[in-house]
Wavefront OBJ file of the C-alpha trace (Angstrom):
o trace
v 105.666 21.274 4.028
v 105.974 17.974 2.165
v 103.704 17.172 0.282
v 100.696 14.487 2.138
v 97.276 13.013 2.160
v 95.404 14.203 5.823
v 92.804 11.751 4.646
v 94.989 9.151 6.187
v 94.770 11.362 9.224
v 91.488 11.063 9.710
v 91.811 7.688 8.920
v 94.130 6.939 11.795
v 92.551 9.658 13.737
v 88.847 7.080 13.902
v 90.062 4.249 13.893
v 89.825 3.223 17.474
v 86.419 4.522 17.963
v 85.332 2.861 14.997
v 87.180 -0.594 16.412
v 85.777 -0.564 20.045
v 82.399 -1.541 18.535
v 84.008 -4.588 17.014
v 85.291 -6.666 20.291
v 85.987 -9.726 17.375
v 88.096 -7.860 15.485
v 91.840 -8.655 15.629
v 93.414 -4.968 16.644
v 96.791 -5.714 16.001
v 98.938 -3.658 14.192
v 98.925 -5.235 10.763
v 94.813 -5.397 10.801
v 95.183 -2.299 11.931
v 97.052 -1.415 9.034
v 94.980 -3.662 6.861
v 91.484 -1.937 7.625
v 92.762 1.776 7.282
v 94.460 0.736 3.641
v 90.828 -0.057 3.453
v 89.198 2.606 4.304
v 91.886 4.466 2.522
v 91.385 3.153 -0.945
v 87.631 4.142 -0.352
v 88.277 7.383 0.655
v 88.520 10.117 -2.045
v 92.331 11.609 -1.139
v 92.709 15.304 0.544
v 96.250 16.412 -0.547
v 97.689 18.941 0.440
v 100.969 21.303 0.299
v 100.781 23.764 1.773
v 99.475 25.163 5.927
v 96.595 26.727 4.445
v 95.769 23.705 2.693
v 95.689 21.948 5.835
v 94.112 23.680 7.309
v 91.185 23.737 4.072
v 91.093 20.131 4.033
v 90.336 20.110 7.778
v 87.698 22.702 7.421
v 86.177 20.175 4.584
v 87.180 17.347 7.694
v 84.448 18.450 9.908
v 81.504 18.531 7.534
v 79.386 15.706 9.113
v 78.900 13.762 5.343
v 82.582 13.141 5.593
v 83.196 12.718 9.191
v 79.923 9.922 8.222
v 81.667 8.382 5.463
v 85.092 8.041 7.020
v 83.309 6.323 9.782
v 81.429 3.916 7.267
v 84.460 2.729 4.696
v 86.165 2.138 8.000
v 83.228 -0.166 9.603
v 83.391 -1.947 5.741
v 86.499 -1.920 6.292
v 86.808 -3.734 9.642
v 84.318 -6.141 7.821
v 86.251 -7.198 5.591
v 89.699 -7.584 7.656
v 87.330 -9.910 10.317
v 86.561 -11.869 7.790
v 89.949 -12.411 5.859
v 92.904 -11.981 8.435
v 96.051 -12.139 6.917
v 98.366 -11.584 10.073
v 99.304 -14.971 10.373
l 1 2 3 4 5 6 7 8 9 10 11 12 13 14 15 16 17 18 19 20 21 22 23 24 25 26 27 28 29 30 31 32 33 34 35 36 37 38 39 40 41 42 43 44 45 46 47 48 49 50 51 52 53 54 55 56 57 58 59 60 61 62 63 64 65 66 67 68 69 70 71 72 73 74 75 76 77 78 79 80 81 82 83 84 85 86 87 88
């Protein structure tokens, strides 16, 4: 297994549900990536290198506190990107 940041997966899994609450936000791929990057820069990384590490990271991500933190950071990122889109 290669080294990866599980937090990326969690942000990408939750971005659509957060974006649904912001109908005026651009949802083009560039804006979605900007939202993900901003959110990830404000969330602690969850790097794993083994299948066992992946399981432990998933268990941690299932806590209500972690889920709330992920959604909050995505929402903050949506607000930032909505005010300053860089897609052209």
